[in-house]
MARTORMAR-514985 format. One record per residue: residue number from 1; residue in three letters; x, y, z of N, C-alpha, C in turn. Coordinates in steps of 0.05 Angstrom, whole numbers, plus 5000, padded with zeros to 4 digits. Layout:
BEGIN
<site><vexke>NUM</vexke><dodren>ALA</dodren><n_px>X</n_px><n_py>Y</n_py><n_pz>Z</n_pz><ca_px>X</ca_px><ca_py>Y</ca_py><ca_pz>Z</ca_pz><c_px>X</c_px><c_py>Y</c_py><c_pz>Z</c_pz></site>
...
This chain:
BEGIN
<site><vexke>1</vexke><dodren>MET</dodren><n_px>5017</n_px><n_py>4977</n_py><n_pz>5000</n_pz><ca_px>5000</ca_px><ca_py>5000</ca_py><ca_pz>5000</ca_pz><c_px>5018</c_px><c_py>5025</c_py><c_pz>5000</c_pz></site>
<site><vexke>2</vexke><dodren>THR</dodren><n_px>5012</n_px><n_py>5043</n_py><n_pz>4983</n_pz><ca_px>5026</ca_px><ca_py>5068</ca_py><ca_pz>4982</ca_pz><c_px>5008</c_px><c_py>5091</c_py><c_pz>4988</c_pz></site>
<site><vexke>3</vexke><dodren>LEU</dodren><n_px>5017</n_px><n_py>5108</n_py><n_pz>5006</n_pz><ca_px>5001</ca_px><ca_py>5132</ca_py><ca_pz>5014</ca_pz><c_px>5014</c_px><c_py>5156</c_py><c_pz>5002</c_pz></site>
<site><vexke>4</vexke><dodren>LEU</dodren><n_px>4999</n_px><n_py>5172</n_py><n_pz>4988</n_pz><ca_px>5009</ca_px><ca_py>5197</ca_py><ca_pz>4977</ca_pz><c_px>4996</c_px><c_py>5220</c_py><c_pz>4991</c_pz></site>
<site><vexke>5</vexke><dodren>TRP</dodren><n_px>5012</n_px><n_py>5237</n_py><n_pz>5002</n_pz><ca_px>5002</ca_px><ca_py>5260</ca_py><ca_pz>5017</ca_pz><c_px>5009</c_px><c_py>5286</c_py><c_pz>5003</c_pz></site>
<site><vexke>6</vexke><dodren>LYS</dodren><n_px>4990</n_px><n_py>5301</n_py><n_pz>4996</n_pz><ca_px>4994</ca_px><ca_py>5327</ca_py><ca_pz>4984</ca_pz><c_px>4994</c_px><c_py>5349</c_py><c_pz>5005</c_pz></site>
<site><vexke>7</vexke><dodren>GLU</dodren><n_px>4982</n_px><n_py>5342</n_py><n_pz>5027</n_pz><ca_px>4980</ca_px><ca_py>5361</ca_py><ca_pz>5049</ca_pz><c_px>5006</c_px><c_py>5361</c_py><c_pz>5065</c_pz></site>
<site><vexke>8</vexke><dodren>LYS</dodren><n_px>5008</n_px><n_py>5381</n_py><n_pz>5083</n_pz><ca_px>5032</ca_px><ca_py>5384</ca_py><ca_pz>5099</ca_pz><c_px>5026</c_px><c_py>5384</c_py><c_pz>5129</c_pz></site>
<site><vexke>9</vexke><dodren>LEU</dodren><n_px>5046</n_px><n_py>5376</n_py><n_pz>5144</n_pz><ca_px>5044</ca_px><ca_py>5375</ca_py><ca_pz>5173</ca_pz><c_px>5063</c_px><c_py>5397</c_py><c_pz>5184</c_pz></site>
<site><vexke>10</vexke><dodren>PHE</dodren><n_px>5053</n_px><n_py>5413</n_py><n_pz>5202</n_pz><ca_px>5069</ca_px><ca_py>5435</ca_py><ca_pz>5214</ca_pz><c_px>5068</c_px><c_py>5431</c_py><c_pz>5244</c_pz></site>
<site><vexke>11</vexke><dodren>LEU</dodren><n_px>5092</n_px><n_py>5428</n_py><n_pz>5256</n_pz><ca_px>5094</ca_px><ca_py>5426</ca_py><ca_pz>5285</ca_pz><c_px>5111</c_px><c_py>5449</c_py><c_pz>5296</c_pz></site>
<site><vexke>12</vexke><dodren>PHE</dodren><n_px>5101</n_px><n_py>5462</n_py><n_pz>5316</n_pz><ca_px>5115</ca_px><ca_py>5485</ca_py><ca_pz>5327</ca_pz><c_px>5127</c_px><c_py>5477</c_py><c_pz>5354</c_pz></site>
<site><vexke>13</vexke><dodren>ASN</dodren><n_px>5154</n_px><n_py>5477</n_py><n_pz>5354</n_pz><ca_px>5170</ca_px><ca_py>5471</ca_py><ca_pz>5378</ca_pz><c_px>5179</c_px><c_py>5497</c_py><c_pz>5391</c_pz></site>
<site><vexke>14</vexke><dodren>THR</dodren><n_px>5164</n_px><n_py>5506</n_py><n_pz>5411</n_pz><ca_px>5170</ca_px><ca_py>5531</ca_py><ca_pz>5424</ca_pz><c_px>5187</c_px><c_py>5527</c_py><c_pz>5449</c_pz></site>
<site><vexke>15</vexke><dodren>GLY</dodren><n_px>5190</n_px><n_py>5502</n_py><n_pz>5457</n_pz><ca_px>5205</ca_px><ca_py>5496</ca_py><ca_pz>5482</ca_pz><c_px>5187</c_px><c_py>5498</c_py><c_pz>5507</c_pz></site>
<site><vexke>16</vexke><dodren>TRP</dodren><n_px>5161</n_px><n_py>5504</n_py><n_pz>5502</n_pz><ca_px>5143</ca_px><ca_py>5508</ca_py><ca_pz>5525</ca_pz><c_px>5137</c_px><c_py>5482</c_py><c_pz>5540</c_pz></site>
<site><vexke>17</vexke><dodren>ASP</dodren><n_px>5142</n_px><n_py>5459</n_py><n_pz>5527</n_pz><ca_px>5137</ca_px><ca_py>5434</ca_py><ca_pz>5541</ca_pz><c_px>5154</c_px><c_py>5430</c_py><c_pz>5566</c_pz></site>
<site><vexke>18</vexke><dodren>GLN</dodren><n_px>5175</n_px><n_py>5446</n_py><n_pz>5569</n_pz><ca_px>5192</ca_px><ca_py>5445</ca_py><ca_pz>5593</ca_pz><c_px>5176</c_px><c_py>5452</c_py><c_pz>5618</c_pz></site>
<site><vexke>19</vexke><dodren>TYR</dodren><n_px>5154</n_px><n_py>5466</n_py><n_pz>5614</n_pz><ca_px>5137</ca_px><ca_py>5474</ca_py><ca_pz>5637</ca_pz><c_px>5114</c_px><c_py>5456</c_py><c_pz>5643</c_pz></site>
<site><vexke>20</vexke><dodren>TRP</dodren><n_px>5113</n_px><n_py>5433</n_py><n_pz>5628</n_pz><ca_px>5092</ca_px><ca_py>5414</ca_py><ca_pz>5632</ca_pz><c_px>5091</c_px><c_py>5405</c_py><c_pz>5661</c_pz></site>
<site><vexke>21</vexke><dodren>ASN</dodren><n_px>5067</n_px><n_py>5402</n_py><n_pz>5671</n_pz><ca_px>5061</ca_px><ca_py>5394</ca_py><ca_pz>5698</ca_pz><c_px>5069</c_px><c_py>5415</c_py><c_pz>5719</c_pz></site>
<site><vexke>22</vexke><dodren>THR</dodren><n_px>5070</n_px><n_py>5440</n_py><n_pz>5711</n_pz><ca_px>5074</ca_px><ca_py>5462</ca_py><ca_pz>5729</ca_pz><c_px>5052</c_px><c_py>5483</c_py><c_pz>5725</c_pz></site>
<site><vexke>23</vexke><dodren>ASN</dodren><n_px>5049</n_px><n_py>5501</n_py><n_pz>5744</n_pz><ca_px>5029</ca_px><ca_py>5522</ca_py><ca_pz>5741</ca_pz><c_px>5036</c_px><c_py>5541</c_py><c_pz>5718</c_pz></site>
<site><vexke>24</vexke><dodren>GLN</dodren><n_px>5062</n_px><n_py>5545</n_py><n_pz>5713</n_pz><ca_px>5071</ca_px><ca_py>5563</ca_py><ca_pz>5692</ca_pz><c_px>5063</c_px><c_py>5554</c_py><c_pz>5665</c_pz></site>
<site><vexke>25</vexke><dodren>TYR</dodren><n_px>5058</n_px><n_py>5529</n_py><n_pz>5661</n_pz><ca_px>5050</ca_px><ca_py>5518</ca_py><ca_pz>5635</ca_pz><c_px>5025</c_px><c_py>5532</c_py><c_pz>5624</c_pz></site>
<site><vexke>26</vexke><dodren>PHE</dodren><n_px>5007</n_px><n_py>5540</n_py><n_pz>5642</n_pz><ca_px>4982</ca_px><ca_py>5553</ca_py><ca_pz>5635</ca_pz><c_px>4983</c_px><c_py>5583</c_py><c_pz>5633</c_pz></site>
<site><vexke>27</vexke><dodren>GLU</dodren><n_px>5005</n_px><n_py>5595</n_py><n_pz>5640</n_pz><ca_px>5008</ca_px><ca_py>5625</ca_py><ca_pz>5641</ca_pz><c_px>5026</c_px><c_py>5635</c_py><c_pz>5619</c_pz></site>
<site><vexke>28</vexke><dodren>ASN</dodren><n_px>5016</n_px><n_py>5654</n_py><n_pz>5604</n_pz><ca_px>5032</ca_px><ca_py>5668</ca_py><ca_pz>5583</ca_pz><c_px>5045</c_px><c_py>5648</c_py><c_pz>5564</c_pz></site>
<site><vexke>29</vexke><dodren>HIS</dodren><n_px>5030</n_px><n_py>5628</n_py><n_pz>5556</n_pz><ca_px>5041</ca_px><ca_py>5608</ca_py><ca_pz>5538</ca_pz><c_px>5043</c_px><c_py>5619</c_py><c_pz>5509</c_pz></site>
<site><vexke>30</vexke><dodren>PRO</dodren><n_px>5061</n_px><n_py>5607</n_py><n_pz>5493</n_pz><ca_px>5063</ca_px><ca_py>5615</ca_py><ca_pz>5465</ca_pz><c_px>5039</c_px><c_py>5606</c_py><c_pz>5450</c_pz></site>
<site><vexke>31</vexke><dodren>TYR</dodren><n_px>5033</n_px><n_py>5620</n_py><n_pz>5428</n_pz><ca_px>5010</ca_px><ca_py>5614</ca_py><ca_pz>5411</ca_pz><c_px>5014</c_px><c_py>5626</c_py><c_pz>5384</c_pz></site>
<site><vexke>32</vexke><dodren>LEU</dodren><n_px>4997</n_px><n_py>5619</n_py><n_pz>5365</n_pz><ca_px>4999</ca_px><ca_py>5629</ca_py><ca_pz>5338</ca_pz><c_px>4980</c_px><c_py>5653</c_py><c_pz>5335</c_pz></site>
<site><vexke>33</vexke><dodren>ILE</dodren><n_px>4985</n_px><n_py>5669</n_py><n_pz>5315</n_pz><ca_px>4967</ca_px><ca_py>5692</ca_py><ca_pz>5309</ca_pz><c_px>4950</c_px><c_py>5684</c_py><c_pz>5285</c_pz></site>
<site><vexke>34</vexke><dodren>GLU</dodren><n_px>4929</n_px><n_py>5699</n_py><n_pz>5280</n_pz><ca_px>4911</ca_px><ca_py>5693</ca_py><ca_pz>5258</ca_pz><c_px>4925</c_px><c_py>5693</c_py><c_pz>5231</c_pz></site>
<site><vexke>35</vexke><dodren>LYS</dodren><n_px>4944</n_px><n_py>5711</n_py><n_pz>5228</n_pz><ca_px>4958</ca_px><ca_py>5713</ca_py><ca_pz>5202</ca_pz><c_px>4974</c_px><c_py>5687</c_py><c_pz>5197</c_pz></site>
<site><vexke>36</vexke><dodren>ALA</dodren><n_px>4985</n_px><n_py>5676</n_py><n_pz>5218</n_pz><ca_px>5000</ca_px><ca_py>5651</ca_py><ca_pz>5215</ca_pz><c_px>4981</c_px><c_py>5628</c_py><c_pz>5207</c_pz></site>
<site><vexke>37</vexke><dodren>ALA</dodren><n_px>4957</n_px><n_py>5628</n_py><n_pz>5219</n_pz><ca_px>4937</ca_px><ca_py>5608</ca_py><ca_pz>5211</ca_pz><c_px>4929</c_px><c_py>5611</c_py><c_pz>5182</c_pz></site>
<site><vexke>38</vexke><dodren>GLN</dodren><n_px>4926</n_px><n_py>5635</n_py><n_pz>5173</n_pz><ca_px>4919</ca_px><ca_py>5640</ca_py><ca_pz>5145</ca_pz><c_px>4941</c_px><c_py>5630</c_py><c_pz>5127</c_pz></site>
<site><vexke>39</vexke><dodren>TYR</dodren><n_px>4966</n_px><n_py>5635</n_py><n_pz>5134</n_pz><ca_px>4989</ca_px><ca_py>5625</ca_py><ca_pz>5119</ca_pz><c_px>4990</c_px><c_py>5595</c_py><c_pz>5118</c_pz></site>
<site><vexke>40</vexke><dodren>LEU</dodren><n_px>4985</n_px><n_py>5582</n_py><n_pz>5140</n_pz><ca_px>4985</ca_px><ca_py>5553</ca_py><ca_pz>5141</ca_pz><c_px>4963</c_px><c_py>5542</c_py><c_pz>5123</c_pz></site>
<site><vexke>41</vexke><dodren>GLY</dodren><n_px>4940</n_px><n_py>5555</n_py><n_pz>5123</n_pz><ca_px>4919</ca_px><ca_py>5547</ca_py><ca_pz>5105</ca_pz><c_px>4926</c_px><c_py>5550</c_py><c_pz>5076</c_pz></site>
<site><vexke>42</vexke><dodren>ASP</dodren><n_px>4940</n_px><n_py>5572</n_py><n_pz>5070</n_pz><ca_px>4949</ca_px><ca_py>5577</ca_py><ca_pz>5042</ca_pz><c_px>4970</c_px><c_py>5556</c_py><c_pz>5034</c_pz></site>
<site><vexke>43</vexke><dodren>GLN</dodren><n_px>4985</n_px><n_py>5546</n_py><n_pz>5053</n_pz><ca_px>5005</ca_px><ca_py>5526</ca_py><ca_pz>5047</ca_pz><c_px>4994</c_px><c_py>5498</c_py><c_pz>5046</c_pz></site>
<site><vexke>44</vexke><dodren>ARG</dodren><n_px>4967</n_px><n_py>5496</n_py><n_pz>5048</n_pz><ca_px>4953</ca_px><ca_py>5470</ca_py><ca_pz>5047</ca_pz><c_px>4961</c_px><c_py>5451</c_py><c_pz>5069</c_pz></site>
<site><vexke>45</vexke><dodren>ALA</dodren><n_px>4963</n_px><n_py>5463</n_py><n_pz>5093</n_pz><ca_px>4969</ca_px><ca_py>5446</ca_py><ca_pz>5117</ca_pz><c_px>4948</c_px><c_py>5425</c_py><c_pz>5120</c_pz></site>
<site><vexke>46</vexke><dodren>PHE</dodren><n_px>4956</n_px><n_py>5402</n_py><n_pz>5130</n_pz><ca_px>4937</ca_px><ca_py>5381</ca_py><ca_pz>5137</ca_pz><c_px>4933</c_px><c_py>5381</c_py><c_pz>5168</c_pz></site>
<site><vexke>47</vexke><dodren>LEU</dodren><n_px>4955</n_px><n_py>5386</n_py><n_pz>5182</n_pz><ca_px>4955</ca_px><ca_py>5385</ca_py><ca_pz>5211</ca_pz><c_px>4974</c_px><c_py>5406</c_py><c_pz>5222</c_pz></site>
<site><vexke>48</vexke><dodren>VAL</dodren><n_px>4966</n_px><n_py>5419</n_py><n_pz>5244</n_pz><ca_px>4984</ca_px><ca_py>5438</ca_py><ca_pz>5257</ca_pz><c_px>4985</c_px><c_py>5431</c_py><c_pz>5287</c_pz></site>
<site><vexke>49</vexke><dodren>GLY</dodren><n_px>5009</n_px><n_py>5428</n_py><n_pz>5297</n_pz><ca_px>5012</ca_px><ca_py>5421</ca_py><ca_pz>5325</ca_pz><c_px>5030</c_px><c_py>5441</c_py><c_pz>5340</c_pz></site>
<site><vexke>50</vexke><dodren>ILE</dodren><n_px>5026</n_px><n_py>5443</n_py><n_pz>5366</n_pz><ca_px>5043</ca_px><ca_py>5462</ca_py><ca_pz>5382</ca_pz><c_px>5048</c_px><c_py>5449</c_py><c_pz>5409</c_pz></site>
<site><vexke>51</vexke><dodren>ASP</dodren><n_px>5070</n_px><n_py>5456</n_py><n_pz>5422</n_pz><ca_px>5078</ca_px><ca_py>5444</ca_py><ca_pz>5447</ca_pz><c_px>5070</c_px><c_py>5462</c_py><c_pz>5471</c_pz></site>
<site><vexke>52</vexke><dodren>SER</dodren><n_px>5047</n_px><n_py>5474</n_py><n_pz>5469</n_pz><ca_px>5037</ca_px><ca_py>5490</ca_py><ca_pz>5491</ca_pz><c_px>5008</c_px><c_py>5484</c_py><c_pz>5496</c_pz></site>
<site><vexke>53</vexke><dodren>VAL</dodren><n_px>4996</n_px><n_py>5497</n_py><n_pz>5516</n_pz><ca_px>4969</ca_px><ca_py>5491</ca_py><ca_pz>5525</ca_pz><c_px>4948</c_px><c_py>5497</c_py><c_pz>5504</c_pz></site>
<site><vexke>54</vexke><dodren>ASN</dodren><n_px>4953</n_px><n_py>5516</n_py><n_pz>5486</n_pz><ca_px>4933</ca_px><ca_py>5524</ca_py><ca_pz>5466</ca_pz><c_px>4946</c_px><c_py>5537</c_py><c_pz>5442</c_pz></site>
<site><vexke>55</vexke><dodren>ILE</dodren><n_px>4934</n_px><n_py>5534</n_py><n_pz>5419</n_pz><ca_px>4945</ca_px><ca_py>5546</ca_py><ca_pz>5395</ca_pz><c_px>4936</c_px><c_py>5575</c_py><c_pz>5392</c_pz></site>
<site><vexke>56</vexke><dodren>ASP</dodren><n_px>4915</n_px><n_py>5582</n_py><n_pz>5408</n_pz><ca_px>4905</ca_px><ca_py>5610</ca_py><ca_pz>5408</ca_pz><c_px>4913</c_px><c_py>5624</c_py><c_pz>5434</c_pz></site>
<site><vexke>57</vexke><dodren>ASN</dodren><n_px>4913</n_px><n_py>5650</n_py><n_pz>5434</n_pz><ca_px>4917</ca_px><ca_py>5666</ca_py><ca_pz>5459</ca_pz><c_px>4892</c_px><c_py>5661</c_py><c_pz>5476</c_pz></site>
<site><vexke>58</vexke><dodren>THR</dodren><n_px>4896</n_px><n_py>5652</n_py><n_pz>5501</n_pz><ca_px>4874</ca_px><ca_py>5646</ca_py><ca_pz>5519</ca_pz><c_px>4867</c_px><c_py>5669</c_py><c_pz>5537</c_pz></site>
<site><vexke>59</vexke><dodren>SER</dodren><n_px>4878</n_px><n_py>5693</n_py><n_pz>5532</n_pz><ca_px>4872</ca_px><ca_py>5716</ca_py><ca_pz>5550</ca_pz><c_px>4845</c_px><c_py>5728</c_py><c_pz>5542</c_pz></site>
<site><vexke>60</vexke><dodren>GLY</dodren><n_px>4834</n_px><n_py>5722</n_py><n_pz>5519</n_pz><ca_px>4808</ca_px><ca_py>5733</ca_py><ca_pz>5510</ca_pz><c_px>4789</c_px><c_py>5710</c_py><c_pz>5504</c_pz></site>
<site><vexke>61</vexke><dodren>LYS</dodren><n_px>4767</n_px><n_py>5718</n_py><n_pz>5492</n_pz><ca_px>4746</ca_px><ca_py>5698</ca_py><ca_pz>5485</ca_pz><c_px>4748</c_px><c_py>5689</c_py><c_pz>5456</c_pz></site>
<site><vexke>62</vexke><dodren>ASP</dodren><n_px>4762</n_px><n_py>5704</n_py><n_pz>5440</n_pz><ca_px>4764</ca_px><ca_py>5698</ca_py><ca_pz>5411</ca_pz><c_px>4784</c_px><c_py>5675</c_py><c_pz>5407</c_pz></site>
<site><vexke>63</vexke><dodren>CYS</dodren><n_px>4779</n_px><n_py>5659</n_py><n_pz>5386</n_pz><ca_px>4797</ca_px><ca_py>5637</ca_py><ca_pz>5379</ca_pz><c_px>4802</c_px><c_py>5638</c_py><c_pz>5349</c_pz></site>
<site><vexke>64</vexke><dodren>PRO</dodren><n_px>4816</n_px><n_py>5659</n_py><n_pz>5339</n_pz><ca_px>4818</ca_px><ca_py>5663</ca_py><ca_pz>5310</ca_pz><c_px>4835</c_px><c_py>5641</c_py><c_pz>5297</c_pz></site>
<site><vexke>65</vexke><dodren>VAL</dodren><n_px>4854</n_px><n_py>5629</n_py><n_pz>5311</n_pz><ca_px>4870</ca_px><ca_py>5608</ca_py><ca_pz>5299</ca_pz><c_px>4853</c_px><c_py>5583</c_py><c_pz>5295</c_pz></site>
<site><vexke>66</vexke><dodren>HIS</dodren><n_px>4839</n_px><n_py>5575</n_py><n_pz>5317</n_pz><ca_px>4822</ca_px><ca_py>5552</ca_py><ca_pz>5315</ca_pz><c_px>4801</c_px><c_py>5556</c_py><c_pz>5292</c_pz></site>
<site><vexke>67</vexke><dodren>THR</dodren><n_px>4789</n_px><n_py>5580</n_py><n_pz>5292</n_pz><ca_px>4768</ca_px><ca_py>5586</ca_py><ca_pz>5272</ca_pz><c_px>4779</c_px><c_py>5583</c_py><c_pz>5244</c_pz></site>
<site><vexke>68</vexke><dodren>THR</dodren><n_px>4802</n_px><n_py>5595</n_py><n_pz>5239</n_pz><ca_px>4814</ca_px><ca_py>5595</ca_py><ca_pz>5213</ca_pz><c_px>4822</c_px><c_py>5567</c_py><c_pz>5204</c_pz></site>
<site><vexke>69</vexke><dodren>LEU</dodren><n_px>4836</n_px><n_py>5553</n_py><n_pz>5222</n_pz><ca_px>4845</ca_px><ca_py>5526</ca_py><ca_pz>5214</ca_pz><c_px>4822</c_px><c_py>5506</c_py><c_pz>5211</c_pz></site>
<site><vexke>70</vexke><dodren>LEU</dodren><n_px>4804</n_px><n_py>5506</n_py><n_pz>5230</n_pz><ca_px>4782</ca_px><ca_py>5487</ca_py><ca_pz>5229</ca_pz><c_px>4763</c_px><c_py>5492</c_py><c_pz>5206</c_pz></site>
<site><vexke>71</vexke><dodren>ALA</dodren><n_px>4760</n_px><n_py>5518</n_py><n_pz>5198</n_pz><ca_px>4744</ca_px><ca_py>5524</ca_py><ca_pz>5175</ca_pz><c_px>4755</c_px><c_py>5512</c_py><c_pz>5149</c_pz></site>
<site><vexke>72</vexke><dodren>ARG</dodren><n_px>4781</n_px><n_py>5507</n_py><n_pz>5149</n_pz><ca_px>4794</ca_px><ca_py>5495</ca_py><ca_pz>5126</ca_pz><c_px>4799</c_px><c_py>5465</c_py><c_pz>5131</c_pz></site>
<site><vexke>73</vexke><dodren>GLU</dodren><n_px>4787</n_px><n_py>5455</n_py><n_pz>5152</n_pz><ca_px>4789</ca_px><ca_py>5426</ca_py><ca_pz>5159</ca_pz><c_px>4818</c_px><c_py>5418</c_py><c_pz>5164</c_pz></site>
<site><vexke>74</vexke><dodren>ILE</dodren><n_px>4833</n_px><n_py>5435</n_py><n_pz>5177</n_pz><ca_px>4860</ca_px><ca_py>5430</ca_py><ca_pz>5185</ca_pz><c_px>4860</c_px><c_py>5420</c_py><c_pz>5214</c_pz></site>
<site><vexke>75</vexke><dodren>LEU</dodren><n_px>4871</n_px><n_py>5397</n_py><n_pz>5219</n_pz><ca_px>4872</ca_px><ca_py>5386</ca_py><ca_pz>5246</ca_pz><c_px>4890</c_px><c_py>5402</c_py><c_pz>5264</c_pz></site>
<site><vexke>76</vexke><dodren>ILE</dodren><n_px>4884</n_px><n_py>5403</n_py><n_pz>5290</n_pz><ca_px>4900</ca_px><ca_py>5417</ca_py><ca_pz>5310</ca_pz><c_px>4908</c_px><c_py>5398</c_py><c_pz>5332</c_pz></site>
<site><vexke>77</vexke><dodren>ILE</dodren><n_px>4933</n_px><n_py>5398</n_py><n_pz>5340</n_pz><ca_px>4942</ca_px><ca_py>5382</ca_py><ca_pz>5363</ca_pz><c_px>4957</c_px><c_py>5401</c_py><c_pz>5381</c_pz></site>
<site><vexke>78</vexke><dodren>LYS</dodren><n_px>4950</n_px><n_py>5399</n_py><n_pz>5407</n_pz><ca_px>4963</ca_px><ca_py>5415</ca_py><ca_pz>5428</ca_pz><c_px>4976</c_px><c_py>5397</c_py><c_pz>5448</c_pz></site>
<site><vexke>79</vexke><dodren>HIS</dodren><n_px>4992</n_px><n_py>5408</n_py><n_pz>5466</n_pz><ca_px>5006</ca_px><ca_py>5393</ca_py><ca_pz>5488</ca_pz><c_px>5027</c_px><c_py>5374</c_py><c_pz>5478</c_pz></site>
<site><vexke>80</vexke><dodren>LEU</dodren><n_px>5040</n_px><n_py>5379</n_py><n_pz>5456</n_pz><ca_px>5061</ca_px><ca_py>5361</ca_py><ca_pz>5446</ca_pz><c_px>5086</c_px><c_py>5364</c_py><c_pz>5464</c_pz></site>
<site><vexke>81</vexke><dodren>CYS</dodren><n_px>5100</n_px><n_py>5342</n_py><n_pz>5467</n_pz><ca_px>5125</ca_px><ca_py>5343</ca_py><ca_pz>5483</ca_pz><c_px>5148</c_px><c_py>5329</c_py><c_pz>5467</c_pz></site>
<site><vexke>82</vexke><dodren>ASN</dodren><n_px>5172</n_px><n_py>5338</n_py><n_pz>5474</n_pz><ca_px>5196</ca_px><ca_py>5326</ca_py><ca_pz>5463</ca_pz><c_px>5198</c_px><c_py>5327</c_py><c_pz>5433</c_pz></site>
<site><vexke>83</vexke><dodren>LEU</dodren><n_px>5190</n_px><n_py>5349</n_py><n_pz>5421</n_pz><ca_px>5192</ca_px><ca_py>5352</ca_py><ca_pz>5392</ca_pz><c_px>5221</c_px><c_py>5353</c_py><c_pz>5384</c_pz></site>
């Protein structure tokens, strides 16, 4: 069986996983901005992952990165470790 993938996988290694299992993990975590999500969509991403608590800024109620990626059916993975 041969699998052909035209889509792309993007993993963001910010180093934030070093704070896993601490209170700091949930405070001031790295995240993507909407413009980055639009770029990833334009690049035909299939999956986007990050090594922090969320791919969006959690200080507000808006989730522009989730909204942009999921509208294009791009999978999101959070809480990655040891990238």
